[in-house]
DSSP file (Angstrom, degrees, kcal/mol; ACC not computed):
  #  RESIDUE AA STRUCTURE BP1 BP2  ACC     N-H-->O    O-->H-N    N-H-->O    O-->H-N    TCO  KAPPA ALPHA  PHI   PSI    X-CA   Y-CA   Z-CA
    1    1 A M              0   0    0      0, 0.0     2,-0.1     0, 0.0     5,-0.0   0.000 360.0 360.0 360.0 123.6  -30.5   11.4   29.6
    2    2 A D     >  -     0   0    0      1,-0.1     4,-1.2     0, 0.0     3,-0.4  -0.349 360.0 -92.9 -86.6 176.0  -32.1   14.3   31.3
    3    3 A G  T  4 S+     0   0    0      1,-0.2     4,-0.4     2,-0.2     3,-0.2   0.834 123.8  53.4 -58.6 -37.3  -35.8   15.0   31.2
    4    4 A A  T >4 S+     0   0    0      1,-0.2     3,-1.1     2,-0.2     4,-0.3   0.875 105.7  53.8 -67.8 -36.9  -35.7   17.2   28.1
    5    5 A D  G >4 S+     0   0    0     -3,-0.4     3,-1.2     1,-0.2    -1,-0.2   0.776  94.4  70.3 -68.1 -25.7  -33.9   14.6   26.1
    6    6 A A  G 3< S+     0   0    0     -4,-1.2    -1,-0.2     1,-0.3    -2,-0.2   0.739  95.3  54.6 -64.9 -21.3  -36.6   12.0   26.9
    7    7 A F  G <  S+     0   0    0     -3,-1.1    -1,-0.3    -4,-0.4    -2,-0.2   0.607  96.0  73.0 -88.6 -12.5  -39.0   13.9   24.7
    8    8 A E  S <  S-     0   0    0     -3,-1.2    -1,-0.1    -4,-0.3    72,-0.0  -0.908  89.5-120.9-105.1 116.2  -36.8   13.8   21.6
    9    9 A P        -     0   0    0      0, 0.0     2,-0.1     0, 0.0     3,-0.1  -0.275  20.6-167.0 -57.2 136.3  -36.6   10.4   19.9
   10   10 A Q        +     0   0    0      1,-0.1     4,-0.1    -4,-0.1    -2,-0.0  -0.514  42.5 129.9-118.5  59.4  -33.0    9.0   19.8
   11   11 A N  S    S-     0   0    0      2,-0.3    -1,-0.1    -2,-0.1     3,-0.1   0.243  83.8 -97.0-102.9  12.0  -33.8    6.2   17.3
   12   12 A G  S    S+     0   0    0      1,-0.3     2,-0.4    -3,-0.1    -2,-0.1   0.424  90.3 115.7  89.2  -2.3  -31.0    6.9   14.8
   13   13 A L  S    S-     0   0    0      2,-0.0    -1,-0.3     1,-0.0    -2,-0.3  -0.857  70.5-114.4-101.7 135.8  -33.2    8.8   12.4
   14   14 A A     >  -     0   0    0     -2,-0.4     4,-2.5   117,-0.2     3,-0.2  -0.350  22.5-121.0 -64.3 146.3  -32.5   12.5   11.8
   15   15 A S  H  > S+     0   0    0      1,-0.2     4,-2.3     2,-0.2     5,-0.2   0.880 114.4  53.1 -55.7 -40.9  -35.2   14.9   13.0
   16   16 A S  H  > S+     0   0    0      1,-0.2     4,-2.1     2,-0.2    -1,-0.2   0.876 108.7  49.6 -65.4 -36.9  -35.6   16.2    9.5
   17   17 A D  H  > S+     0   0    0     -3,-0.2     4,-2.8     2,-0.2    -2,-0.2   0.915 110.2  50.5 -66.8 -42.7  -36.1   12.7    8.1
   18   18 A R  H  X S+     0   0    0     -4,-2.5     4,-2.7     1,-0.2     5,-0.2   0.908 110.5  49.8 -61.5 -41.1  -38.7   11.9   10.8
   19   19 A K  H  X S+     0   0    0     -4,-2.3     4,-2.0     2,-0.2    -1,-0.2   0.918 112.5  46.3 -65.3 -42.8  -40.6   15.1   10.0
   20   20 A E  H  X S+     0   0    0     -4,-2.1     4,-2.5     1,-0.2     5,-0.2   0.924 114.2  48.5 -64.8 -42.9  -40.6   14.3    6.3
   21   21 A L  H  X S+     0   0    0     -4,-2.8     4,-3.1     1,-0.2     5,-0.2   0.905 110.4  49.9 -65.4 -41.2  -41.7   10.7    6.9
   22   22 A T  H  X S+     0   0    0     -4,-2.7     4,-1.7     2,-0.2    -1,-0.2   0.888 111.8  49.7 -66.0 -36.0  -44.5   11.8    9.3
   23   23 A S  H  X S+     0   0    0     -4,-2.0     4,-1.3    -5,-0.2    -2,-0.2   0.947 114.8  43.0 -64.3 -47.9  -45.8   14.3    6.7
   24   24 A R  H  X S+     0   0    0     -4,-2.5     4,-1.8     1,-0.2    -2,-0.2   0.881 112.1  53.5 -67.3 -38.0  -45.7   11.7    4.0
   25   25 A L  H  X S+     0   0    0     -4,-3.1     4,-3.1     1,-0.2    -1,-0.2   0.842 102.2  60.2 -64.4 -32.0  -47.2    9.0    6.2
   26   26 A G  H  X S+     0   0    0     -4,-1.7     4,-2.2    -5,-0.2    -1,-0.2   0.887 104.5  49.3 -61.0 -38.5  -50.0   11.5    7.0
   27   27 A G  H  X S+     0   0    0     -4,-1.3     4,-2.2     2,-0.2    -2,-0.2   0.899 112.1  47.4 -66.3 -40.7  -50.8   11.5    3.2
   28   28 A V  H  X S+     0   0    0     -4,-1.8     4,-3.0     2,-0.2     5,-0.3   0.914 110.2  53.3 -65.2 -42.3  -50.9    7.7    3.2
   29   29 A L  H  X S+     0   0    0     -4,-3.1     4,-2.7     1,-0.2     5,-0.2   0.925 109.8  48.0 -58.2 -45.5  -53.0    7.7    6.3
   30   30 A D  H  X S+     0   0    0     -4,-2.2     4,-2.4     1,-0.2    -1,-0.2   0.924 113.7  46.8 -61.1 -45.7  -55.5   10.0    4.6
   31   31 A A  H  X S+     0   0    0     -4,-2.2     4,-2.2     2,-0.2    -2,-0.2   0.906 115.6  44.4 -65.7 -42.3  -55.6    7.8    1.5
   32   32 A V  H  X S+     0   0    0     -4,-3.0     4,-2.4     2,-0.2    -2,-0.2   0.898 113.7  50.1 -70.7 -40.2  -56.0    4.5    3.3
   33   33 A Y  H  X S+     0   0    0     -4,-2.7     4,-2.3    -5,-0.3    -2,-0.2   0.920 111.4  49.2 -63.4 -42.7  -58.6    6.0    5.7
   34   34 A S  H  X S+     0   0    0     -4,-2.4     4,-2.7    -5,-0.2    -2,-0.2   0.915 111.4  49.2 -61.3 -43.6  -60.6    7.3    2.7
   35   35 A L  H  X S+     0   0    0     -4,-2.2     4,-2.7     2,-0.2    -2,-0.2   0.883 109.1  53.4 -64.2 -38.4  -60.3    3.9    1.0
   36   36 A M  H  X S+     0   0    0     -4,-2.4     4,-2.3     2,-0.2    -2,-0.2   0.944 112.2  43.3 -61.1 -48.1  -61.5    2.2    4.1
   37   37 A V  H  X S+     0   0    0     -4,-2.3     4,-2.6     2,-0.2    -2,-0.2   0.928 114.3  50.5 -64.7 -44.7  -64.6    4.4    4.3
   38   38 A R  H  X S+     0   0    0     -4,-2.7     4,-2.3     1,-0.2    -1,-0.2   0.916 111.2  49.3 -57.5 -45.1  -65.3    4.1    0.6
   39   39 A T  H  X S+     0   0    0     -4,-2.7     4,-2.1     1,-0.2    -1,-0.2   0.896 111.7  48.3 -63.5 -41.3  -65.0    0.3    0.8
   40   40 A Q  H  X S+     0   0    0     -4,-2.3     4,-2.0     2,-0.2    -2,-0.2   0.893 109.5  52.2 -68.9 -38.7  -67.4    0.2    3.8
   41   41 A V  H  X S+     0   0    0     -4,-2.6     4,-1.6     1,-0.2    -2,-0.2   0.916 111.2  47.4 -62.2 -42.6  -69.9    2.4    2.1
   42   42 A Y  H  X S+     0   0    0     -4,-2.3     4,-1.6     1,-0.2    -1,-0.2   0.884 107.3  57.5 -65.4 -37.8  -69.8    0.1   -1.0
   43   43 A H  H  < S+     0   0    0     -4,-2.1    -1,-0.2     1,-0.2    -2,-0.2   0.908 110.7  43.6 -56.0 -43.6  -70.2   -2.9    1.3
   44   44 A W  H  < S+     0   0    0     -4,-2.0    -1,-0.2     1,-0.2    -2,-0.2   0.813 121.6  38.0 -71.2 -30.6  -73.4   -1.4    2.7
   45   45 A N  H  < S+     0   0    0     -4,-1.6    56,-0.2    -5,-0.2    -2,-0.2   0.427  78.3 121.8-110.6   0.3  -74.8   -0.3   -0.7
   46   46 A V     <  +     0   0    0     -4,-1.6     2,-0.3    -3,-0.2    56,-0.1  -0.393  34.9 171.5 -67.1 141.9  -73.9   -3.1   -3.2
   47   47 A E        +     0   0    0     54,-0.2    56,-0.4    -2,-0.1     3,-0.4  -0.925  27.7  45.1-141.5 165.4  -76.9   -4.7   -5.0
   48   48 A G  S >  S-     0   0    0     -2,-0.3     3,-2.1     1,-0.2     4,-0.3  -0.454 103.5 -30.0  99.3-167.8  -77.5   -7.1   -7.8
   49   49 A P  T 3  S+     0   0    0      0, 0.0     3,-0.2     0, 0.0    -1,-0.2   0.730 134.9  51.7 -63.7 -23.4  -76.1  -10.4   -8.9
   50   50 A L  T 3> S+     0   0    0     -3,-0.4     4,-2.4     1,-0.2     5,-0.4   0.342  79.0 109.4 -92.1   7.8  -72.6   -9.6   -7.5
   51   51 A F  H <> S+     0   0    0     -3,-2.1     4,-3.2     1,-0.2     5,-0.3   0.928  75.7  44.5 -50.2 -58.6  -74.1   -8.7   -4.1
   52   52 A E  H  > S+     0   0    0     -4,-0.3     4,-2.4    -3,-0.2     5,-0.2   0.926 117.2  41.0 -60.8 -51.0  -72.8  -11.6   -2.1
   53   53 A P  H  > S+     0   0    0      0, 0.0     4,-2.5     0, 0.0    -1,-0.2   0.908 119.7  45.1 -66.3 -37.6  -69.2  -11.8   -3.3
   54   54 A V  H  X S+     0   0    0     -4,-2.4     4,-2.8     2,-0.2     5,-0.3   0.917 112.7  51.8 -68.9 -41.3  -68.7   -8.0   -3.3
   55   55 A H  H  X S+     0   0    0     -4,-3.2     4,-1.5    -5,-0.4    -1,-0.2   0.922 114.8  42.2 -60.1 -45.3  -70.4   -7.8    0.1
   56   56 A K  H  X S+     0   0    0     -4,-2.4     4,-2.0    -5,-0.3    -2,-0.2   0.923 116.2  47.6 -68.5 -44.8  -68.1  -10.4    1.6
   57   57 A L  H  X S+     0   0    0     -4,-2.5     4,-2.3    -5,-0.2    -2,-0.2   0.916 111.5  49.5 -65.6 -43.1  -64.9   -9.2   -0.1
   58   58 A T  H  X S+     0   0    0     -4,-2.8     4,-3.0     1,-0.2     5,-0.3   0.852 108.3  54.7 -67.3 -31.6  -65.4   -5.5    0.8
   59   59 A E  H  X S+     0   0    0     -4,-1.5     4,-1.8    -5,-0.3    -1,-0.2   0.939 110.1  45.8 -64.4 -44.8  -66.1   -6.6    4.5
   60   60 A A  H  X S+     0   0    0     -4,-2.0     4,-1.9     1,-0.2    -2,-0.2   0.901 115.6  48.1 -62.6 -39.6  -62.7   -8.4    4.6
   61   61 A Q  H  X S+     0   0    0     -4,-2.3     4,-2.7     2,-0.2    -2,-0.2   0.927 111.2  46.5 -72.0 -44.2  -61.0   -5.4    2.9
   62   62 A Y  H  X S+     0   0    0     -4,-3.0     4,-2.0     1,-0.2    -1,-0.2   0.846 111.1  54.5 -69.0 -28.3  -62.4   -2.7    5.1
   63   63 A T  H  X S+     0   0    0     -4,-1.8     4,-1.5    -5,-0.3    -1,-0.2   0.932 111.1  44.7 -65.3 -45.5  -61.6   -4.7    8.2
   64   64 A F  H  X S+     0   0    0     -4,-1.9     4,-2.1     1,-0.2    -2,-0.2   0.930 112.1  52.7 -61.1 -45.4  -58.0   -5.0    7.1
   65   65 A L  H  X S+     0   0    0     -4,-2.7     4,-2.7     1,-0.2    -1,-0.2   0.850 102.8  58.4 -62.2 -35.0  -57.9   -1.3    6.2
   66   66 A F  H  X S+     0   0    0     -4,-2.0     4,-1.7     1,-0.2    -1,-0.2   0.922 108.7  45.2 -60.3 -43.8  -59.2   -0.4    9.7
   67   67 A G  H  X S+     0   0    0     -4,-1.5     4,-2.3    -3,-0.2    -2,-0.2   0.881 111.4  53.2 -65.9 -37.9  -56.2   -2.2   11.2
   68   68 A A  H  X S+     0   0    0     -4,-2.1     4,-2.8     2,-0.2     5,-0.2   0.907 105.5  53.9 -64.0 -41.9  -53.8   -0.6    8.7
   69   69 A V  H  X S+     0   0    0     -4,-2.7     4,-2.4     1,-0.2    -1,-0.2   0.927 110.0  47.7 -57.4 -45.4  -55.1    2.9    9.5
   70   70 A D  H  X S+     0   0    0     -4,-1.7     4,-2.3     1,-0.2    -1,-0.2   0.916 112.7  47.9 -63.2 -44.1  -54.3    2.3   13.2
   71   71 A E  H  X S+     0   0    0     -4,-2.3     4,-2.0     2,-0.2    -2,-0.2   0.893 112.3  48.8 -66.0 -39.5  -50.8    0.9   12.5
   72   72 A I  H  X S+     0   0    0     -4,-2.8     4,-2.2     2,-0.2    -2,-0.2   0.927 112.1  48.8 -66.1 -43.9  -50.0    3.9   10.2
   73   73 A A  H  X S+     0   0    0     -4,-2.4     4,-2.0    -5,-0.2    -2,-0.2   0.902 111.6  49.8 -61.9 -40.4  -51.2    6.4   12.8
   74   74 A E  H  X S+     0   0    0     -4,-2.3     4,-2.4     2,-0.2    -1,-0.2   0.849 108.0  53.4 -67.8 -33.4  -49.2    4.6   15.5
   75   75 A R  H  X S+     0   0    0     -4,-2.0     4,-1.5     2,-0.2    -2,-0.2   0.905 106.5  52.8 -66.6 -39.9  -46.1    4.7   13.2
   76   76 A I  H  <>S+     0   0    0     -4,-2.2     5,-2.9     1,-0.2     3,-0.3   0.929 111.1  47.1 -58.4 -44.7  -46.6    8.5   12.9
   77   77 A R  H ><5S+     0   0    0     -4,-2.0     3,-2.0     1,-0.2    -2,-0.2   0.902 107.8  55.2 -63.7 -41.4  -46.7    8.7   16.7
   78   78 A A  H 3<5S+     0   0    0     -4,-2.4    -1,-0.2     1,-0.3    -2,-0.2   0.792 105.8  53.0 -63.4 -26.7  -43.6    6.5   17.0
   79   79 A L  T 3<5S-     0   0    0     -4,-1.5    -1,-0.3    -3,-0.3    -2,-0.2   0.291 126.7-104.0 -89.8   9.8  -41.8    9.0   14.7
   80   80 A D  T < 5S+     0   0    0     -3,-2.0    -3,-0.2     1,-0.2     2,-0.2   0.743  82.7 122.2  75.8  26.2  -42.8   11.8   17.0
   81   81 A G      < -     0   0    0     -5,-2.9    -1,-0.2    -6,-0.2   -62,-0.0  -0.487  59.2-121.4-106.4-177.8  -45.6   13.1   14.7
   82   82 A R        -     0   0    0     -2,-0.2     3,-0.1    -3,-0.1    -8,-0.1  -0.991  22.0-127.8-128.0 123.0  -49.3   13.6   15.1
   83   83 A P        -     0   0    0      0, 0.0   -57,-0.1     0, 0.0   -10,-0.0  -0.337  42.8 -88.3 -64.5 152.0  -51.9   11.9   12.9
   84   84 A A        +     0   0    0      1,-0.1   -11,-0.0   -58,-0.1     3,-0.0  -0.323  47.3 168.8 -61.2 139.2  -54.4   14.2   11.3
   85   85 A V        +     0   0    0     -3,-0.1     2,-1.0    -2,-0.0    -1,-0.1   0.327  37.6 115.5-131.9   3.1  -57.5   14.8   13.4
   86   86 A N    >>  -     0   0    0      1,-0.2     3,-1.6     2,-0.1     4,-1.2  -0.655  46.6-165.7 -78.9 103.2  -59.2   17.7   11.5
   87   87 A T  T 34 S+     0   0    0     -2,-1.0    -1,-0.2     1,-0.3    -3,-0.0   0.604  81.2  70.6 -69.8  -9.4  -62.4   16.1   10.4
   88   88 A N  T 34 S+     0   0    0      1,-0.2    -1,-0.3    -3,-0.0    -2,-0.1   0.758 117.0  19.8 -74.3 -23.6  -63.0   19.0    7.9
   89   89 A V  T <4 S+     0   0    0     -3,-1.6    -2,-0.2     1,-0.2    -1,-0.2   0.415 103.0 110.2-123.2  -1.7  -60.1   17.7    5.7
   90   90 A F  S  < S+     0   0    0     -4,-1.2    -1,-0.2     1,-0.2     2,-0.1  -0.991  75.0  22.3-132.6 126.4  -59.7   14.1    6.8
   91   91 A P  S >  S-     0   0    0      0, 0.0     3,-0.6     0, 0.0     4,-0.3   0.592  87.2-144.7 -86.2 156.9  -60.4   11.8    5.1
   92   92 A S  T 3  S+     0   0    0      1,-0.2    -3,-0.1   -62,-0.1    -2,-0.1  -0.519  72.1  14.1 -82.7 149.0  -60.3   13.3    1.6
   93   93 A G  T >  S+     0   0    0     -2,-0.2     3,-0.6     1,-0.1    -1,-0.2   0.434  86.7 110.2  77.5   0.2  -62.6   12.2   -1.2
   94   94 A V  G X  S+     0   0    0     -3,-0.6     3,-1.0     1,-0.2    -2,-0.1   0.834  71.0  59.6 -79.9 -30.4  -65.2   10.3    0.8
   95   95 A S  G 3  S+     0   0    0     -4,-0.3    -1,-0.2     1,-0.2    -3,-0.0   0.561  91.6  72.3 -74.5  -6.1  -68.0   12.9    0.4
   96   96 A N  G <   +     0   0    0     -3,-0.6    -1,-0.2     2,-0.0    -2,-0.1   0.214  65.2 126.5 -94.2  16.0  -67.8   12.5   -3.4
   97   97 A L    <   -     0   0    0     -3,-1.0     2,-0.1     1,-0.1    -3,-0.0  -0.594  61.7-124.6 -77.6 127.2  -69.4    9.0   -3.5
   98   98 A P        -     0   0    0      0, 0.0     3,-0.1     0, 0.0    -1,-0.1  -0.402  14.7-131.6 -64.6 147.8  -72.4    8.7   -5.8
   99   99 A H  S    S+     0   0    0      1,-0.2     2,-0.5    -2,-0.1    -2,-0.0   0.802  91.0  38.6 -73.6 -28.7  -75.5    7.4   -4.1
  100  100 A S        +     0   0    0    -54,-0.0     2,-0.3     2,-0.0    -1,-0.2  -0.966  69.4 149.1-130.8 118.8  -76.3    4.8   -6.7
  101  101 A Q        -     0   0    0     -2,-0.5   -54,-0.2   -56,-0.2     2,-0.1  -0.965  43.6-109.1-140.1 155.9  -73.8    2.7   -8.5
  102  102 A T     >  -     0   0    0     -2,-0.3     4,-2.1     1,-0.1     5,-0.2  -0.443  34.9-111.8 -76.8 161.0  -73.6   -0.7  -10.0
  103  103 A A  H  > S+     0   0    0    -56,-0.4     4,-2.5     1,-0.2     5,-0.2   0.901 119.3  54.4 -59.6 -40.2  -71.5   -3.3   -8.4
  104  104 A S  H  > S+     0   0    0      1,-0.2     4,-2.5     2,-0.2    -1,-0.2   0.893 108.0  47.7 -62.7 -40.4  -69.1   -3.2  -11.4
  105  105 A S  H  > S+     0   0    0      2,-0.2     4,-2.1     1,-0.2    -1,-0.2   0.856 110.9  52.1 -70.9 -32.4  -68.6    0.5  -11.1
  106  106 A M  H  X S+     0   0    0     -4,-2.1     4,-2.5     2,-0.2    -2,-0.2   0.933 111.1  47.6 -63.3 -45.7  -68.0    0.2   -7.3
  107  107 A I  H  X S+     0   0    0     -4,-2.5     4,-2.5     1,-0.2    -2,-0.2   0.929 111.8  49.5 -61.9 -45.9  -65.4   -2.5   -8.0
  108  108 A A  H  X S+     0   0    0     -4,-2.5     4,-2.1     1,-0.2    -1,-0.2   0.892 111.1  50.2 -61.4 -39.6  -63.7   -0.4  -10.7
  109  109 A D  H  X S+     0   0    0     -4,-2.1     4,-2.2     2,-0.2    -1,-0.2   0.909 110.3  49.4 -65.4 -42.3  -63.7    2.6   -8.3
  110  110 A L  H  X S+     0   0    0     -4,-2.5     4,-2.9     2,-0.2     5,-0.2   0.900 108.8  53.1 -64.8 -39.8  -62.1    0.6   -5.6
  111  111 A I  H  X S+     0   0    0     -4,-2.5     4,-2.5     1,-0.2    -1,-0.2   0.944 109.1  49.7 -57.9 -47.4  -59.4   -0.8   -8.0
  112  112 A S  H  X S+     0   0    0     -4,-2.1     4,-1.7     1,-0.2    -2,-0.2   0.904 113.4  45.4 -58.5 -43.8  -58.6    2.8   -8.9
  113  113 A H  H  X S+     0   0    0     -4,-2.2     4,-2.2     2,-0.2    -1,-0.2   0.883 111.1  51.9 -71.7 -38.3  -58.3    3.9   -5.3
  114  114 A H  H  X S+     0   0    0     -4,-2.9     4,-2.5     1,-0.2    -2,-0.2   0.931 110.4  49.6 -60.4 -43.7  -56.2    0.8   -4.3
  115  115 A E  H  X S+     0   0    0     -4,-2.5     4,-2.2    -5,-0.2    -2,-0.2   0.854 108.8  52.0 -67.4 -33.3  -53.8    1.5   -7.1
  116  116 A R  H  X S+     0   0    0     -4,-1.7     4,-2.5     2,-0.2    -1,-0.2   0.914 110.1  49.2 -65.0 -42.1  -53.5    5.2   -6.1
  117  117 A V  H  X S+     0   0    0     -4,-2.2     4,-2.9     2,-0.2    -2,-0.2   0.907 108.8  53.3 -62.8 -42.0  -52.7    4.0   -2.6
  118  118 A I  H  X S+     0   0    0     -4,-2.5     4,-2.4     1,-0.2    -2,-0.2   0.936 110.5  46.5 -58.6 -47.1  -50.1    1.6   -3.9
  119  119 A R  H  X S+     0   0    0     -4,-2.2     4,-1.6     1,-0.2    -2,-0.2   0.917 113.3  49.2 -62.7 -42.9  -48.4    4.4   -5.9
  120  120 A D  H  X S+     0   0    0     -4,-2.5     4,-1.6     1,-0.2    -2,-0.2   0.920 112.0  48.3 -61.3 -44.7  -48.5    6.7   -2.8
  121  121 A I  H  X S+     0   0    0     -4,-2.9     4,-2.6     1,-0.2     5,-0.2   0.902 106.0  56.9 -65.8 -41.2  -47.0    4.1   -0.6
  122  122 A R  H  X S+     0   0    0     -4,-2.4     4,-1.9     1,-0.2    -1,-0.2   0.899 106.0  51.9 -56.8 -40.1  -44.2    3.2   -3.0
  123  123 A T  H  X S+     0   0    0     -4,-1.6     4,-1.6     1,-0.2    -1,-0.2   0.914 110.7  46.7 -62.0 -43.1  -43.1    6.9   -2.9
  124  124 A V  H  X S+     0   0    0     -4,-1.6     4,-2.9     1,-0.2    -2,-0.2   0.862 107.4  56.8 -70.5 -34.9  -43.0    6.8    0.9
  125  125 A V  H  X S+     0   0    0     -4,-2.6     4,-2.8     2,-0.2    -1,-0.2   0.909 105.7  52.1 -60.6 -40.7  -41.1    3.5    0.9
  126  126 A T  H  X S+     0   0    0     -4,-1.9     4,-2.1     2,-0.2    -1,-0.2   0.912 111.4  46.1 -61.0 -43.1  -38.4    5.2   -1.3
  127  127 A V  H  X S+     0   0    0     -4,-1.6     4,-1.8     2,-0.2    -2,-0.2   0.911 112.9  50.0 -66.0 -42.5  -38.2    8.1    1.2
  128  128 A A  H  <>S+     0   0    0     -4,-2.9     5,-2.9     1,-0.2     4,-0.4   0.905 110.2  50.5 -63.6 -41.2  -38.0    5.7    4.2
  129  129 A D  H ><5S+     0   0    0     -4,-2.8     3,-1.2     1,-0.2    -1,-0.2   0.917 108.8  51.6 -61.5 -43.3  -35.3    3.6    2.5
  130  130 A K  H 3<5S+     0   0    0     -4,-2.1    -1,-0.2     1,-0.3    -2,-0.2   0.858 112.3  46.0 -61.9 -35.4  -33.2    6.8    1.9
  131  131 A A  T 3<5S-     0   0    0     -4,-1.8    -1,-0.3    -5,-0.1  -117,-0.2   0.451 113.6-119.3 -85.7  -0.6  -33.6    7.7    5.5
  132  132 A A  T < 5 +     0   0    0     -3,-1.2     2,-1.4    -4,-0.4    -3,-0.2   0.799  62.0 150.8  63.4  30.9  -32.7    4.2    6.6
  133  133 A D     >< +     0   0    0     -5,-2.9     4,-2.2     1,-0.2    -1,-0.2  -0.684  13.3 169.7 -92.0  82.0  -36.1    3.8    8.3
  134  134 A V  H  > S+     0   0    0     -2,-1.4     4,-2.5     1,-0.2     5,-0.2   0.789  70.3  59.5 -67.2 -28.2  -36.4    0.1    7.9
  135  135 A V  H  > S+     0   0    0      2,-0.2     4,-2.6     1,-0.2    -1,-0.2   0.954 109.7  40.8 -66.8 -49.7  -39.4   -0.1   10.2
  136  136 A T  H  > S+     0   0    0      2,-0.2     4,-2.6     1,-0.2     5,-0.3   0.925 116.3  50.5 -64.0 -44.1  -41.6    2.3    8.1
  137  137 A A  H  X S+     0   0    0     -4,-2.2     4,-2.3     1,-0.2    -2,-0.2   0.914 112.6  46.8 -60.7 -43.0  -40.3    0.7    4.8
  138  138 A D  H  X S+     0   0    0     -4,-2.5     4,-1.9     2,-0.2    -2,-0.2   0.931 112.3  49.4 -65.6 -46.2  -41.2   -2.8    6.1
  139  139 A L  H  X S+     0   0    0     -4,-2.6     4,-1.2     1,-0.2    -2,-0.2   0.939 116.1  42.4 -56.9 -49.0  -44.6   -1.8    7.3
  140  140 A L  H  X S+     0   0    0     -4,-2.6     4,-2.2     1,-0.2    -1,-0.2   0.838 107.6  59.3 -72.1 -33.2  -45.5   -0.1    4.1
  141  141 A T  H  X S+     0   0    0     -4,-2.3     4,-1.9    -5,-0.3    -1,-0.2   0.905 104.9  51.5 -61.6 -40.3  -44.0   -2.8    1.9
  142  142 A G  H  X S+     0   0    0     -4,-1.9     4,-1.8     1,-0.2    -1,-0.2   0.871 108.2  52.0 -62.1 -36.9  -46.4   -5.3    3.5
  143  143 A Y  H  X S+     0   0    0     -4,-1.2     4,-2.9     2,-0.2     5,-0.2   0.871 104.4  55.9 -69.4 -35.9  -49.3   -2.9    2.7
  144  144 A I  H  X S+     0   0    0     -4,-2.2     4,-2.6     1,-0.2     5,-0.2   0.950 107.7  49.8 -58.2 -47.2  -48.3   -2.7   -0.9
  145  145 A A  H  X S+     0   0    0     -4,-1.9     4,-2.0     1,-0.2    -2,-0.2   0.906 112.4  46.9 -58.6 -42.9  -48.5   -6.5   -1.1
  146  146 A Q  H  X S+     0   0    0     -4,-1.8     4,-2.9     2,-0.2    -1,-0.2   0.917 112.2  49.1 -68.2 -42.7  -52.0   -6.5    0.5
  147  147 A H  H  X S+     0   0    0     -4,-2.9     4,-2.5     1,-0.2    -2,-0.2   0.885 110.7  51.2 -64.0 -37.4  -53.3   -3.7   -1.8
  148  148 A E  H  X S+     0   0    0     -4,-2.6     4,-2.3    -5,-0.2    -1,-0.2   0.905 111.9  47.1 -65.8 -39.6  -52.0   -5.5   -4.9
  149  149 A K  H  X S+     0   0    0     -4,-2.0     4,-2.5    -5,-0.2    -2,-0.2   0.927 112.3  49.6 -65.3 -44.7  -53.7   -8.7   -3.7
  150  150 A D  H  X S+     0   0    0     -4,-2.9     4,-2.4     1,-0.2    -2,-0.2   0.897 111.2  49.8 -61.2 -40.2  -56.9   -6.8   -3.0
  151  151 A T  H  X S+     0   0    0     -4,-2.5     4,-3.0     2,-0.2     5,-0.2   0.916 109.6  51.0 -64.8 -43.2  -56.7   -5.2   -6.5
  152  152 A W  H  X S+     0   0    0     -4,-2.3     4,-2.3     2,-0.2    -2,-0.2   0.925 111.2  48.2 -59.2 -45.4  -56.2   -8.5   -8.1
  153  153 A M  H  X S+     0   0    0     -4,-2.5     4,-1.1     2,-0.2    -2,-0.2   0.917 114.0  46.1 -63.8 -43.1  -59.3  -10.0   -6.3
  154  154 A L  H >X S+     0   0    0     -4,-2.4     4,-0.8     1,-0.2     3,-0.7   0.938 112.6  49.7 -63.3 -46.7  -61.4   -7.0   -7.3
  155  155 A R  H >X S+     0   0    0     -4,-3.0     4,-0.8     1,-0.2     3,-0.8   0.864 105.0  58.9 -61.6 -36.1  -60.2   -7.1  -10.9
  156  156 A S  H 3< S+     0   0    0     -4,-2.3     3,-0.4     1,-0.3    -1,-0.2   0.820  98.2  59.7 -63.0 -31.1  -61.0  -10.8  -11.1
  157  157 A M  H << S+     0   0    0     -4,-1.1    -1,-0.3    -3,-0.7    -2,-0.2   0.792 104.0  51.1 -68.3 -26.4  -64.6  -10.1  -10.2
  158  158 A L  H << S+     0   0    0     -3,-0.8     2,-0.2    -4,-0.8    -1,-0.2   0.679  90.1  95.4 -84.6 -18.1  -64.9   -8.0  -13.3
  159  159 A R  S  < S-     0   0    0     -4,-0.8    -3,-0.0    -3,-0.4     0, 0.0  -0.536  71.7-132.8 -77.4 137.6  -63.5  -10.6  -15.7
  160  160 A G              0   0    0     -2,-0.2    -1,-0.1     1,-0.1    -2,-0.1  -0.210 360.0 360.0 -79.7 176.2  -66.0  -12.7  -17.5
  161  161 A P              0   0    0      0, 0.0    -1,-0.1     0, 0.0    -2,-0.1   0.492 360.0 360.0 -65.6 360.0  -65.8  -16.5  -17.9
């Protein structure tokens, strides 16, 4: 391998597949990063009778999401891509948070965003499977499971006795 070849990944994935995957992973990164920030903002601002359980649950969730953001960005790098760094467009949707919401409306909003992330990730898993990128598919499949669990926990808080 000469010096020029060292800069082009030779991991068995076609260059076109890597480019498509890094682009799609960039969308997932944006969605997960946005959800992380949204979750942390709700953690700071929840009030009322659901304060303690929502405060604790959102802390656990934004902590997990912070690690996921890092792993997704590192996967983009491993595929020879560059994670988004333009703070004017990344993350999307975070500036639209209302200043005052009930705990129930915060929970409902988080459920909606988790489910959007789940749908986005499923699409990328399909693309990764088609490209035989088992590493990306495996990473994202684990995130689907966690988002589904987080959604279940959030939804359970809204259900009455």
